[in-house]
C-alpha positions in Angstrom: 58.5 -190.6 -36.0 56.8 -187.7 -37.7 56.1 -184.7 -35.5 58.7 -185.6 -32.8 61.6 -183.4 -32.0 65.0 -185.0 -32.3 66.7 -185.6 -29.0 70.0 -183.8 -28.5 72.5 -186.4 -27.2 74.9 -183.7 -25.9 72.4 -181.7 -23.8 69.7 -183.6 -21.8 66.3 -182.1 -21.7 65.6 -179.7 -18.8 63.6 -181.5 -16.2 62.6 -179.7 -13.0 61.7 -182.1 -10.2 59.5 -180.2 -7.8 57.9 -181.8 -4.7 55.0 -180.5 -2.8 57.2 -179.1 0.0 59.1 -177.0 -2.6 56.0 -175.0 -3.4 56.5 -172.3 -0.7 60.1 -171.8 -1.8 59.1 -171.5 -5.5 56.3 -169.0 -4.7 58.7 -167.0 -2.5 61.2 -166.8 -5.4 58.4 -165.7 -7.7 57.4 -162.9 -5.3 61.0 -161.9 -4.9 61.5 -161.7 -8.7 58.4 -159.5 -8.9 59.6 -157.2 -6.2 63.1 -157.1 -7.6 61.8 -156.0 -11.0 59.9 -153.0 -9.6 62.8 -151.7 -7.4 62.6 -148.0 -7.3 65.4 -145.5 -7.9 67.1 -144.2 -4.8 67.9 -140.5 -4.2 71.5 -141.1 -5.4 70.6 -143.1 -8.5 70.8 -140.0 -10.7 74.0 -138.9 -9.1 75.5 -142.3 -10.1 74.2 -141.9 -13.6 75.7 -138.4 -13.9 79.0 -139.7 -12.6 78.9 -142.6 -15.1 78.2 -140.1 -17.9 81.1 -138.0 -16.8 83.4 -141.0 -16.7 82.3 -142.1 -20.2 82.7 -138.6 -21.7 86.1 -137.9 -20.1 87.4 -141.5 -20.4 88.8 -141.0 -16.9 87.8 -141.5 -13.3 87.2 -138.1 -11.7 89.5 -137.3 -8.7 87.7 -134.1 -7.7 84.1 -133.5 -6.8 82.2 -131.6 -9.4 78.7 -132.7 -8.5 78.1 -131.1 -5.1 77.9 -127.5 -4.0 79.5 -127.9 -0.6 82.5 -130.1 -1.7 83.0 -128.8 -5.2 86.7 -129.1 -6.2 87.7 -131.2 -3.2 89.5 -134.5 -3.6 87.1 -137.4 -4.3 87.9 -141.1 -4.0 85.2 -142.6 -6.2 85.0 -146.2 -5.2 81.9 -146.9 -7.2 83.2 -145.8 -10.6 82.8 -149.1 -12.3 79.2 -149.6 -11.3 78.5 -146.0 -12.2 79.9 -146.5 -15.7 77.9 -149.8 -16.1 74.7 -148.2 -14.9 75.2 -145.3 -17.3 75.8 -147.7 -20.2 72.7 -149.8 -19.3 70.6 -146.6 -18.9 71.9 -145.3 -22.3 70.9 -148.7 -23.9 67.5 -149.2 -22.4 66.6 -146.3 -20.2 65.2 -146.6 -16.7 63.3 -149.8 -17.5 66.4 -151.8 -18.4 68.4 -150.3 -15.5 65.6 -151.3 -13.1 65.5 -154.8 -14.5 69.3 -155.2 -14.4 69.4 -154.0 -10.8 66.5 -156.3 -9.9 68.2 -159.2 -11.6 71.4 -158.6 -9.6 69.4 -158.6 -6.4 67.6 -161.8 -7.3 70.9 -163.4 -8.4 72.3 -162.6 -5.0 69.4 -164.2 -3.2 69.4 -167.3 -5.4 73.2 -167.7 -4.9 72.8 -167.4 -1.2 70.0 -170.0 -1.3 72.3 -172.3 -3.2 75.0 -171.9 -0.5 72.7 -173.3 2.2 72.0 -176.6 0.5 73.6 -178.7 3.3 71.2 -177.4 5.9 67.7 -178.8 6.6 64.7 -177.4 4.7 63.5 -175.6 7.8 66.8 -173.9 8.4 67.1 -172.9 4.8 63.6 -171.4 4.8 64.4 -169.4 8.0 67.6 -168.1 6.5 65.9 -167.2 3.2 63.1 -165.4 5.1 65.6 -163.4 7.1 67.5 -162.5 3.9 64.2 -161.4 2.4 63.5 -159.3 5.5 66.9 -157.7 5.7 68.1 -157.0 2.1 65.3 -155.3 0.2 66.6 -151.8 1.1 69.7 -152.7 -0.9 67.6 -153.8 -3.9 67.1 -150.3 -5.2 68.8 -149.1 -8.4 72.1 -148.6 -6.7 75.7 -150.0 -7.0 75.0 -152.1 -3.9 72.7 -154.4 -5.9 75.6 -155.2 -8.2 77.9 -155.7 -5.2 75.3 -158.1 -3.6 75.2 -160.3 -6.6 79.0 -160.3 -7.2 79.6 -161.1 -3.5 77.2 -164.0 -3.4 78.5 -165.4 -6.8 82.1 -165.1 -5.5 81.2 -167.0 -2.3 79.4 -169.6 -4.3 82.4 -170.1 -6.6 84.7 -170.4 -3.6 
């Protein structure tokens, strides 16, 4: 008929079946998404950006500390080099706004993946676990490499 969109036989339409008891969970995830998108930079965020810039410019991972006064020239095992490089690239593409959104998306992805992991438990147990996760993890939601680690850990657990 005229005016109707053709149905794609390969991909079914997206239908979200929400019940009344799902409302608190949905609202909690909306609040979490809002909090994750306004995550503030941490005191070491700019250190990570500087280290990422150094890695990008030198095309190598630094092995000596050049960023601190007290440890300048000493051996440095930079275990966060990949996230520093990613953060620098994201910051170069979209500034602090895109970096904050990316970090917030990683934190939210970690929470959603952990929620998906508890699908065998009762609704009350899942809500308590989600509430404890919300209470314990926000300090790690800042613009730091830990936000990326949180998301990757939970995605890896979900895949296993």
